[in-house]
C-alpha positions as CSV (number, residue, x, y, z in Angstrom):
1,X,0.0,0.0,0.0
2,X,2.9,2.4,0.8
3,X,4.3,1.8,-2.7
4,X,0.9,2.6,-4.1
5,X,0.7,5.9,-2.2
6,X,4.1,6.9,-3.3
7,X,3.2,6.2,-7.0
8,X,0.0,8.2,-6.6
9,X,1.9,11.1,-5.0
10,X,4.3,11.0,-8.0
11,X,1.4,11.0,-10.4
12,X,-0.2,14.0,-8.8
13,X,3.0,16.0,-8.8
14,X,3.5,15.2,-12.4
15,X,-0.1,15.9,-13.5
16,X,-0.1,19.1,-11.5
17,X,3.0,20.2,-13.4
18,X,0.9,21.0,-16.4
19,X,-1.0,23.8,-14.8
20,X,1.5,26.6,-15.3
21,X,0.4,27.0,-18.9
22,X,-3.2,25.9,-18.7
23,X,-5.4,24.0,-16.3
24,X,-4.1,21.1,-18.4
25,X,-1.0,22.7,-19.9
26,X,-3.0,26.0,-20.2
27,X,-3.1,26.4,-23.9
28,X,-6.2,28.5,-23.6
29,X,-6.1,31.7,-21.6
30,X,-9.1,34.0,-21.6
31,X,-9.5,37.4,-20.0
32,X,-12.5,38.4,-17.9
33,X,-15.4,36.3,-16.7
34,X,-15.8,32.9,-18.4
35,X,-19.3,31.7,-19.0
36,X,-20.0,28.2,-17.8
37,X,-20.9,25.5,-20.2
38,X,-24.0,25.1,-18.0
39,X,-26.9,27.0,-19.4
40,X,-27.6,29.8,-17.0
41,X,-31.3,30.0,-17.9
42,X,-32.0,26.3,-17.0
43,X,-34.6,26.3,-14.2
44,X,-33.5,24.8,-10.9
45,X,-35.8,21.8,-11.2
46,X,-34.1,20.7,-14.5
47,X,-30.5,20.7,-13.2
48,X,-29.9,17.4,-11.5
49,X,-27.1,16.3,-9.3
50,X,-25.8,12.8,-9.8
51,X,-22.6,12.1,-8.0
52,X,-19.7,14.4,-8.6
53,X,-20.4,13.3,-12.1
54,X,-21.7,15.7,-14.6
55,X,-24.1,18.5,-15.1
56,X,-27.2,17.3,-16.9
57,X,-29.2,19.8,-19.0
58,X,-32.8,19.2,-20.2
59,X,-33.0,16.6,-22.9
60,X,-29.6,15.1,-22.1
61,X,-29.6,11.4,-21.5
62,X,-28.2,10.2,-18.2
63,X,-24.7,8.9,-18.1
64,X,-24.4,5.3,-17.1
65,X,-23.1,5.3,-13.5
66,X,-20.6,2.5,-14.3
67,X,-18.4,1.5,-11.4
68,X,-14.9,2.8,-12.4
69,X,-13.6,3.0,-8.9
70,X,-14.5,6.7,-8.8
71,X,-16.8,8.6,-6.5
72,X,-19.9,8.0,-8.7
73,X,-20.2,4.8,-6.8
74,X,-21.7,4.8,-3.3
75,X,-19.1,2.2,-2.3
76,X,-15.6,2.9,-1.2
77,X,-13.0,1.2,-3.5
78,X,-9.3,0.6,-2.8
79,X,-7.2,3.6,-3.7
80,X,-5.4,1.5,-6.3
81,X,-7.0,-1.8,-7.2
82,X,-5.3,-4.7,-8.9
83,X,-5.3,-4.5,-12.7
84,X,-6.6,-7.6,-14.4
85,X,-4.8,-8.2,-17.7
86,X,-8.1,-8.6,-19.5
87,X,-9.7,-5.6,-17.8
88,X,-10.2,-2.9,-20.4
89,X,-12.6,0.1,-20.5
90,X,-13.4,2.5,-23.2
91,X,-11.7,5.3,-21.3
92,X,-8.6,3.3,-20.7
93,X,-8.3,2.4,-24.4
94,X,-8.7,6.0,-25.4
95,X,-6.1,7.1,-22.9
96,X,-3.6,4.7,-24.5
97,X,-4.6,6.0,-28.0
98,X,-4.0,9.6,-26.9
99,X,-0.5,8.7,-25.6
100,X,0.3,7.2,-29.0
101,X,-1.0,10.3,-30.8
102,X,1.1,12.6,-28.6
103,X,4.2,10.5,-29.2
104,X,3.7,10.2,-32.9
105,X,3.1,14.0,-33.4
106,X,5.9,15.4,-35.6
107,X,4.9,19.0,-35.0
108,X,4.7,20.3,-31.4
109,X,1.1,20.9,-30.4
110,X,-0.2,21.6,-26.9
111,X,-1.4,18.4,-25.4
112,X,-4.6,20.1,-24.4
113,X,-5.6,20.6,-28.1
114,X,-5.1,16.9,-28.7
115,X,-7.0,16.0,-25.5
116,X,-9.9,18.3,-26.5
117,X,-10.4,16.4,-29.8
118,X,-10.1,13.1,-28.0
119,X,-12.7,13.6,-25.3
120,X,-16.2,12.2,-25.6
121,X,-17.6,14.8,-23.2
122,X,-16.5,18.2,-24.6
123,X,-19.1,20.2,-22.8
124,X,-18.2,18.9,-19.3
125,X,-14.5,19.1,-20.1
126,X,-14.9,22.7,-21.3
127,X,-16.7,23.7,-18.1
128,X,-14.0,22.1,-16.0
129,X,-11.1,23.7,-17.9
130,X,-12.6,27.1,-18.2
131,X,-13.4,27.2,-14.5
132,X,-9.9,26.2,-13.4
133,X,-8.5,28.6,-16.0
134,X,-10.4,31.5,-14.5
135,X,-9.2,30.6,-11.0
136,X,-5.6,30.4,-12.1
137,X,-5.8,33.7,-13.9
138,X,-7.3,35.4,-10.8
139,X,-4.7,33.7,-8.6
140,X,-1.9,35.1,-10.8
141,X,-3.4,38.6,-10.7
142,X,-3.6,38.5,-6.9
143,X,-0.1,37.1,-6.6
144,X,1.2,39.9,-8.8
145,X,-0.5,42.5,-6.5
146,X,1.1,40.8,-3.5
147,X,4.6,41.3,-5.0
148,X,4.3,44.6,-6.8
149,X,1.0,46.3,-6.0
150,X,0.8,49.6,-4.2
151,X,-1.9,48.3,-1.9
152,X,-0.1,45.0,-1.2
153,X,-0.2,45.7,2.6
154,X,-3.5,44.0,2.9
155,X,-2.2,40.9,1.1
156,X,-0.4,39.3,4.1
157,X,1.8,36.2,3.8
158,X,-0.9,34.3,5.7
159,X,-3.6,35.3,3.1
160,X,-1.3,34.4,0.2
161,X,-0.6,31.0,1.8
162,X,-4.4,30.3,2.0
163,X,-4.7,31.3,-1.7
164,X,-1.8,29.1,-2.7
165,X,-3.2,26.1,-0.8
166,X,-6.6,26.8,-2.4
167,X,-5.0,26.3,-5.8
168,X,-3.5,23.0,-4.8
169,X,-6.9,21.7,-3.8
170,X,-8.4,23.0,-7.1
171,X,-5.7,21.0,-8.9
172,X,-6.7,17.8,-7.1
173,X,-10.4,18.4,-7.8
174,X,-9.6,19.1,-11.4
175,X,-7.7,15.8,-11.8
176,X,-10.5,13.9,-10.0
177,X,-13.1,15.4,-12.3
178,X,-11.0,14.6,-15.4
179,X,-10.7,10.9,-14.5
180,X,-14.4,10.7,-13.8
181,X,-15.5,12.5,-17.0
182,X,-13.4,10.3,-19.1
183,X,-14.3,7.1,-17.1
184,X,-10.6,6.2,-16.7
185,X,-9.8,3.6,-14.1
186,X,-7.5,5.2,-11.5
187,X,-5.0,2.3,-11.5
188,X,-1.2,2.4,-11.6
189,X,-0.9,1.8,-15.3
190,X,-3.3,4.6,-16.3
191,X,-1.7,7.0,-13.9
192,X,1.7,6.3,-15.5
193,X,0.1,7.0,-18.9
194,X,-1.3,10.3,-17.7
195,X,2.1,11.1,-16.3
196,X,3.7,10.6,-19.7
197,X,1.0,12.7,-21.5
198,X,1.1,15.7,-19.2
199,X,4.8,15.9,-18.7
200,X,5.4,19.6,-19.5
201,X,6.2,22.5,-17.2
202,X,7.9,22.9,-13.8
203,X,6.5,21.2,-10.7
204,X,4.8,23.7,-8.4
205,X,5.7,24.0,-4.8
206,X,3.5,21.9,-2.5
207,X,2.1,23.1,0.8
208,X,-0.4,20.5,1.5
209,X,-0.4,16.7,1.8
210,X,-3.2,16.0,-0.7
211,X,-1.5,13.1,-2.5
212,X,-3.1,10.5,-0.3
213,X,-6.7,11.6,-0.9
214,X,-8.8,8.5,-1.5
215,X,-10.5,9.5,-4.8
216,X,-12.9,6.6,-4.5
217,X,-14.5,7.9,-1.3
218,X,-17.4,10.4,-1.6
219,X,-17.1,11.3,2.0
220,X,-13.4,12.1,1.8
221,X,-13.8,14.2,-1.4
222,X,-16.7,16.0,0.2
223,X,-14.6,16.9,3.2
224,X,-12.0,18.3,0.9
225,X,-14.6,20.4,-0.8
226,X,-16.0,21.7,2.5
227,X,-12.5,22.5,3.8
228,X,-11.8,24.3,0.6
229,X,-14.8,26.6,0.9
230,X,-14.1,27.4,4.6
231,X,-10.5,28.2,3.8
232,X,-11.2,30.4,0.9
233,X,-13.9,32.2,2.9
234,X,-11.1,33.3,5.3
235,X,-9.7,35.5,2.5
236,X,-12.8,37.7,2.7
237,X,-12.4,40.8,4.9
238,X,-15.3,43.0,6.1
239,X,-15.8,46.0,4.0
240,X,-15.0,49.4,5.6
241,X,-16.1,52.8,4.4
242,X,-14.4,56.1,5.1
243,X,-16.4,59.2,4.2
244,X,-13.3,61.4,4.3
245,X,-12.2,59.7,1.1
246,X,-15.0,61.6,-0.7
247,X,-18.4,60.0,-1.6
248,X,-16.7,57.4,-3.8
249,X,-15.7,54.0,-2.7
250,X,-12.0,53.4,-2.6
251,X,-10.8,49.9,-2.1
252,X,-7.5,48.2,-2.8
253,X,-7.7,46.3,-6.2
254,X,-6.5,43.2,-4.4
255,X,-9.7,43.1,-2.3
256,X,-11.9,43.2,-5.3
257,X,-9.9,40.4,-6.9
258,X,-10.0,38.3,-3.8
259,X,-13.8,38.8,-3.7
260,X,-14.0,37.7,-7.4
261,X,-11.8,34.7,-6.6
262,X,-14.4,33.6,-3.9
263,X,-17.3,33.8,-6.3
264,X,-15.4,32.1,-9.1
265,X,-14.6,29.3,-6.7
266,X,-18.3,28.8,-5.8
267,X,-19.2,28.9,-9.5
268,X,-16.5,26.3,-10.3
269,X,-17.7,23.9,-7.6
270,X,-21.3,24.3,-8.7
271,X,-20.8,24.0,-12.4
272,X,-18.8,20.8,-11.9
273,X,-21.2,19.4,-9.4
274,X,-18.8,19.3,-6.4
275,X,-21.6,21.1,-4.6
276,X,-25.4,21.2,-5.1
277,X,-27.7,24.2,-5.6
278,X,-28.9,23.7,-2.1
279,X,-25.3,24.0,-0.9
280,X,-25.0,27.3,-2.7
281,X,-28.2,28.6,-1.1
282,X,-27.0,27.7,2.3
283,X,-23.7,29.6,1.6
284,X,-25.6,32.8,0.7
285,X,-27.7,32.7,3.8
286,X,-24.6,33.7,5.8
287,X,-24.4,37.4,6.8
288,X,-20.8,37.6,5.8
289,X,-21.4,36.2,2.3
290,X,-24.5,38.4,1.9
291,X,-22.4,41.5,2.5
292,X,-19.7,40.3,0.2
293,X,-22.3,39.8,-2.5
294,X,-23.6,43.3,-2.1
295,X,-20.1,44.8,-2.3
296,X,-19.2,42.6,-5.3
297,X,-22.2,44.0,-7.3
298,X,-21.5,47.6,-6.1
299,X,-18.0,47.5,-7.4
300,X,-19.0,45.8,-10.7
301,X,-21.7,48.3,-11.2
302,X,-19.4,51.2,-10.5
303,X,-16.8,49.9,-13.0
304,X,-19.4,49.7,-15.8
305,X,-21.5,52.8,-15.1
306,X,-19.3,55.1,-13.0
307,X,-22.3,55.5,-10.7
308,X,-23.2,54.2,-7.2
309,X,-26.1,51.9,-6.6
310,X,-27.3,53.2,-3.3
311,X,-30.1,55.8,-3.5
312,X,-33.6,54.9,-4.6
313,X,-32.9,51.2,-4.5
314,X,-35.0,49.3,-1.9
315,X,-34.7,45.7,-3.0
316,X,-31.2,45.1,-4.1
317,X,-31.8,41.8,-5.9
318,X,-34.6,43.4,-8.0
319,X,-32.1,45.7,-9.7
320,X,-31.6,45.0,-13.4
321,X,-27.8,44.7,-12.9
322,X,-28.3,41.8,-10.5
323,X,-30.0,39.7,-13.2
324,X,-27.4,40.7,-15.9
325,X,-24.3,39.4,-14.2
326,X,-23.5,36.0,-15.6
327,X,-22.7,34.0,-12.5
328,X,-24.1,30.5,-12.0
329,X,-24.2,30.7,-8.2
330,X,-26.4,33.9,-8.3
331,X,-28.9,32.2,-10.7
332,X,-29.8,29.5,-8.2
333,X,-30.6,31.8,-5.3
334,X,-34.2,31.5,-4.0
335,X,-36.5,34.0,-2.3
336,X,-34.9,33.4,1.1
337,X,-31.4,34.2,0.0
338,X,-32.4,37.2,-2.0
339,X,-34.3,38.7,1.0
340,X,-31.2,38.1,3.2
341,X,-29.1,40.0,0.6
342,X,-31.7,42.7,0.3
343,X,-31.7,43.4,4.1
344,X,-27.9,43.2,4.3
345,X,-27.8,45.9,1.5
346,X,-30.1,48.1,3.5
347,X,-28.0,47.8,6.7
348,X,-24.9,48.5,4.7
349,X,-26.6,51.6,3.3
350,X,-27.5,52.7,6.8
351,X,-23.9,52.5,7.9
352,X,-22.7,54.3,4.7
353,X,-25.2,57.2,4.7
354,X,-24.8,57.5,8.5
355,X,-21.1,58.0,8.0
356,X,-21.7,60.5,5.2
357,X,-24.2,62.4,7.3
358,X,-22.0,62.6,10.3
359,X,-19.1,63.8,8.2
360,X,-20.9,66.3,5.9
361,X,-23.7,67.6,8.2
362,X,-23.2,66.9,11.9
363,X,-22.6,63.8,14.0
364,X,-25.6,62.0,15.6
365,X,-24.5,60.3,18.8
366,X,-27.6,58.1,18.9
367,X,-26.8,56.8,15.4
368,X,-23.3,55.7,16.4
369,X,-24.7,54.0,19.4
370,X,-27.5,52.3,17.4
371,X,-25.1,51.0,14.7
372,X,-22.7,49.7,17.3
373,X,-25.4,47.7,19.1
374,X,-27.4,46.7,16.0
375,X,-27.4,42.9,15.4
376,X,-28.4,41.9,11.9
377,X,-28.4,38.2,12.7
378,X,-31.6,38.4,14.8
379,X,-33.4,39.9,11.8
380,X,-32.0,37.4,9.3
381,X,-33.2,34.6,11.6
382,X,-36.7,36.0,11.8
383,X,-37.2,36.9,8.2
384,X,-40.4,35.4,6.8
385,X,-39.6,33.7,3.5
386,X,-43.1,33.5,2.2
387,X,-44.4,36.3,0.0
388,X,-46.2,38.1,2.8
389,X,-45.1,39.3,6.3
390,X,-46.2,37.7,9.5
391,X,-48.6,39.6,11.8
392,X,-46.9,41.3,14.7
393,X,-49.1,39.2,17.0
394,X,-47.2,36.1,15.9
395,X,-44.0,37.2,17.6
396,X,-44.2,34.7,20.4
397,X,-40.7,35.5,21.8
398,X,-41.3,38.6,24.1
399,X,-37.6,39.5,24.1
400,X,-37.4,39.5,20.3
401,X,-40.6,41.5,20.1
402,X,-39.2,44.1,22.5
403,X,-35.9,44.3,20.8
404,X,-37.5,44.8,17.4
405,X,-39.8,47.5,18.7
406,X,-37.0,49.4,20.4
407,X,-35.0,49.3,17.2
408,X,-38.0,50.7,15.3
409,X,-38.4,53.5,17.8
410,X,-34.8,54.5,17.5
411,X,-35.0,54.4,13.7
412,X,-38.1,56.7,13.7
413,X,-36.3,59.2,16.0
414,X,-33.2,59.1,13.8
415,X,-35.2,59.7,10.6
416,X,-36.6,62.8,12.2
417,X,-33.2,64.1,13.3
418,X,-31.6,63.4,9.9
419,X,-34.4,65.2,8.0
420,X,-32.6,68.6,7.9
421,X,-31.0,71.1,5.5
422,X,-31.8,70.2,1.9
423,X,-32.5,67.2,-0.3
424,X,-28.8,66.3,-0.7
425,X,-28.7,65.4,3.0
426,X,-31.6,63.0,2.8
427,X,-29.7,59.8,2.1
428,X,-29.9,58.8,5.8
429,X,-33.6,59.6,6.1
430,X,-34.3,57.7,2.9
431,X,-32.4,54.6,4.1
432,X,-34.2,54.6,7.4
433,X,-37.6,54.8,5.6
434,X,-36.5,51.9,3.4
435,X,-35.6,49.8,6.4
436,X,-38.9,50.5,8.2
437,X,-40.7,49.6,5.0
438,X,-38.8,46.4,4.8
439,X,-39.5,45.5,8.4
440,X,-43.2,46.1,7.8
441,X,-43.4,44.2,4.5
442,X,-40.9,41.4,5.1
443,X,-40.8,40.8,8.8
444,X,-43.9,41.7,10.9
445,X,-46.9,43.7,9.6
446,X,-48.0,46.2,12.3
447,X,-44.8,46.4,14.2
448,X,-43.8,49.8,12.9
449,X,-47.1,51.4,13.7
450,X,-47.2,49.8,17.2
451,X,-43.7,51.2,17.9
452,X,-44.6,54.6,16.4
453,X,-47.7,54.8,18.6
454,X,-45.7,54.1,21.8
455,X,-43.0,56.6,20.8
456,X,-45.1,59.5,19.5
457,X,-48.2,59.2,21.7
458,X,-51.2,59.8,19.5
459,X,-52.6,58.7,16.1
460,X,-52.3,62.1,14.5
461,X,-48.5,62.1,15.0
462,X,-48.3,58.5,13.7
463,X,-50.1,59.6,10.5
464,X,-47.7,62.4,10.1
465,X,-44.7,60.1,10.5
466,X,-46.2,57.6,8.0
467,X,-46.9,60.4,5.4
468,X,-43.3,61.7,5.8
469,X,-41.8,58.2,5.3
470,X,-44.0,57.5,2.3
471,X,-43.2,60.9,0.7
472,X,-39.4,60.3,1.1
473,X,-39.7,56.8,-0.5
474,X,-41.7,58.1,-3.5
475,X,-39.5,61.2,-3.9
476,X,-36.5,59.0,-4.6
477,X,-38.4,56.3,-6.5
478,X,-38.4,58.6,-9.4
479,X,-34.7,58.5,-9.8
480,X,-34.6,54.7,-9.6
481,X,-37.1,54.4,-12.5
482,X,-35.5,57.3,-14.4
483,X,-32.1,55.5,-14.2
484,X,-33.4,52.3,-15.7
485,X,-31.9,51.6,-19.1
486,X,-34.0,50.9,-22.2
487,X,-32.3,47.5,-22.5
488,X,-29.5,45.7,-20.7
489,X,-28.5,42.1,-21.2
490,X,-31.5,39.9,-20.3
491,X,-33.5,42.8,-19.1
492,X,-35.7,44.6,-21.7
493,X,-37.2,47.8,-20.4
494,X,-39.1,50.0,-22.8
495,X,-40.1,53.7,-22.6
496,X,-43.7,52.6,-22.1
497,X,-42.7,50.5,-19.1
498,X,-40.9,53.5,-17.7
499,X,-43.9,55.8,-18.2
500,X,-46.3,53.4,-16.5
501,X,-44.0,53.0,-13.5
502,X,-43.6,56.8,-13.2
503,X,-47.3,57.3,-13.4
504,X,-47.9,54.8,-10.6
505,X,-45.2,56.5,-8.4
506,X,-46.5,60.0,-9.1
507,X,-50.0,59.0,-8.3
508,X,-49.1,58.1,-4.7
509,X,-46.6,61.0,-4.4
510,X,-49.3,63.4,-5.5
511,X,-51.8,62.2,-2.9
512,X,-49.3,62.3,0.0
513,X,-47.8,65.6,-1.0
514,X,-51.2,67.3,-1.1
515,X,-52.2,65.8,2.2
516,X,-49.0,67.2,3.8
517,X,-49.3,70.7,2.2
518,X,-53.0,70.9,3.2
519,X,-52.0,70.8,6.9
520,X,-50.4,74.2,6.4
521,X,-48.5,74.0,9.7
522,X,-44.9,74.3,10.8
523,X,-44.4,70.6,10.3
524,X,-45.7,70.7,6.7
525,X,-43.7,73.9,5.9
526,X,-40.5,72.2,7.1
527,X,-41.0,69.3,4.7
528,X,-41.9,71.7,1.9
529,X,-38.7,73.7,2.6
530,X,-36.5,70.6,2.3
531,X,-38.2,68.8,-0.6
532,X,-39.7,71.8,-2.5
533,X,-43.0,70.0,-2.8
534,X,-44.8,72.6,-4.8
535,X,-42.1,72.7,-7.5
536,X,-42.1,68.9,-7.7
537,X,-45.9,68.7,-8.0
538,X,-45.7,71.0,-11.0
539,X,-43.3,68.5,-12.6
540,X,-45.6,65.6,-11.7
541,X,-48.6,67.4,-13.3
542,X,-46.6,68.1,-16.4
543,X,-45.5,64.5,-16.8
544,X,-49.1,63.4,-16.1
545,X,-50.4,65.5,-18.9
546,X,-47.7,64.3,-21.3
547,X,-48.5,60.6,-20.5
548,X,-52.3,61.0,-20.7
549,X,-51.9,62.8,-24.0
550,X,-50.0,59.9,-25.4
551,X,-52.6,57.5,-24.0
552,X,-55.4,59.4,-25.7
553,X,-53.8,59.2,-29.2
554,X,-52.8,55.6,-28.9
555,X,-55.8,54.5,-31.1
556,X,-54.9,57.0,-33.8
557,X,-53.3,55.5,-36.9
558,X,-49.6,54.8,-36.4
559,X,-47.3,57.8,-36.4
560,X,-44.5,58.2,-38.8
561,X,-41.0,57.5,-37.5
562,X,-40.4,61.2,-37.4
563,X,-43.5,61.8,-35.3
564,X,-42.5,59.0,-32.9
565,X,-39.1,60.6,-32.6
566,X,-40.7,64.0,-31.7
567,X,-43.0,62.3,-29.2
568,X,-40.1,60.6,-27.4
569,X,-38.2,63.8,-27.5
570,X,-41.1,65.7,-25.8
571,X,-41.2,63.1,-23.0
572,X,-37.4,63.3,-22.6
573,X,-37.6,67.1,-22.4
574,X,-40.4,66.8,-19.7
575,X,-38.0,64.6,-17.8
576,X,-35.2,67.1,-17.9
577,X,-37.2,70.3,-17.7
578,X,-35.7,73.2,-15.7
579,X,-38.5,72.7,-13.1
580,X,-37.3,69.3,-12.2
581,X,-33.7,70.5,-12.3
582,X,-34.5,73.1,-9.8
583,X,-36.6,70.9,-7.6
584,X,-34.5,67.8,-7.6
585,X,-31.0,68.9,-8.7
586,X,-29.5,68.3,-5.2
587,X,-30.9,64.7,-5.1
588,X,-28.8,63.8,-8.2
589,X,-25.8,63.8,-5.8
590,X,-27.3,60.9,-4.0
591,X,-27.7,58.9,-7.1
592,X,-24.1,59.2,-8.3
């Protein structure tokens, strides 16, 4: 057995030597994100997990789970079994044919190109190779940052050691999947053949003792996969925000690339069925991963659009950009995981706009105390994952009920204290309104009103608070809709869609704004002074007239292309009129 382990160790070192030029001699190198061979639009119910074996798409016939001594079998096999002289499989024969082809080749050709023509499972093989290739490219970029980057201080030797060890485990998983895809018996003779075929490149330094992994044991391989995820997760650092560095996010490039490495790792394991879709959902239910997901999208969006994603966005996972990023792991998230990410996004917004407000307006001691004591975990545990919130009466834990209610009271008080100056200071008030709205709609219906009544004392003040929060939400909803593109990737969004959404928002805004102005007291005048309600209502009325005019002429014979152009231009001018510039100009700073 010791001799067998030594031979297996030598085989791994030799096979691993091909990774410096490609995942298998690295003949193919691609920049940027590599799309998986798995079809991203395949519904969850059609993607099946069968062993570590392959990914099955709709209409694909099932591979025969022939016992080749690999982990597709439920039984554990000897690490290296005896080879019968008469024992021949199709995979073994093709492996010998490949070796003959390589040896007889008169012109040098990367082994990978020959291997690609030889395989009977090109789709699975492409998914494997492209995934490993992406990870190796990202590993190389991070390593270069560690050596030469201006922000290499955050890339400590310990973090680089974790990264290097991660690549060793990826190499083992790659070789395991290769043997399984090609149905090659992992015996001594075949390992020696593979050793001869993939004989190019220097041998990488080894940090881990992975050579004795029993490839025939599902449990042992699963432990390796779980260990790999936990170790790579250690690379992720909590995101910090410093408002003194302007309103833009500044982060060392290495942190962005490490975050990408994490998500590429999850995609690789999912696309090659080392983990299931349920495993992915469980991963994204963690608070740490939810925050990292938010920051991953924030930075990707900033790179593409040169804008932030904070203001006017209540449900992060409903944004068109979330659906447009081609990542397999994000495509399998369910309602539960999305709501966890949405709430994590709102809490992150609260910290960011709180820091901005304290820096640009004035510090609020109660806000610092609230954020320091705030525990997001208790909210994530109590999120209701159906499509409607629970009633507040269903909170059976009195301590949780009391904690939630005290949090809501503090948020109401903070919303009032942060509603000062002008519209460009309202990011904090907006975020608090969004969190209260989320608690009401996704946690416990009635909790916000119950807390407000205890805090404010009478129904009239509660109604004023509700109107104020609703007004702030609708005020910024305009910018979220206005910023939506006409088309982006899988999202198609027409001008008519935009007009209908605007009409719905403005209908509510119009009702609430008039209700506030009709009070004609100091409270309503303060709101009008900050939001310039009368000017905004003029814009609302102008847009209403424009949209109703188009509605009335919809049954008229089709316009010429020039007439359509003029109509669209008129609507565009209404959206950019000087009135709206005067009323909402300051708010554009929040939507950068």
